[in-house]
C-alpha positions, 0 to 999 in steps of 0.5 A: 951873953951870946953863949946863953942865947945860943943855948936857948935857941938850941933847946927851943929847936930840940923841944920843937923837934920832939913835939913833932915826933910825938904828934906823928907817933915816931917813937920806936918803943911805943906799944901797938894800938888796938888788939890782936885778933885773938884778944878781940875773940876772947873779949867777944867770948867773955862778953857773950858769957857775961850776957848768958850768965846775967840771963840765967840769974834773972831767970829764963824768959817766961814762955809765951802762953799757949794760943787760945782756941776760938771758943776760948777767945769768944768766951773771953770776949763775952766775959769782957763785954759783960764786965764792961756792961756791969761797969756802966750801970 
């Protein structure tokens, strides 16, 4: 019975030690975390290309309408006032 108890204690101790190594990240064969500078730059460029392509598919933003002259603004203002007057009647 004693050899089984000794075996059980040794297995529990080995399992505990392995868990501690995993928590600290002491494994030698593990992959490095994060990306290299080149990988990050490639990803940025890929995302930029996606946004450019998406904007092309949707069409370019419509150009802003040209600015109205003071005479055109006054005419528009007068037309709106006339339309509002007609609505009240």
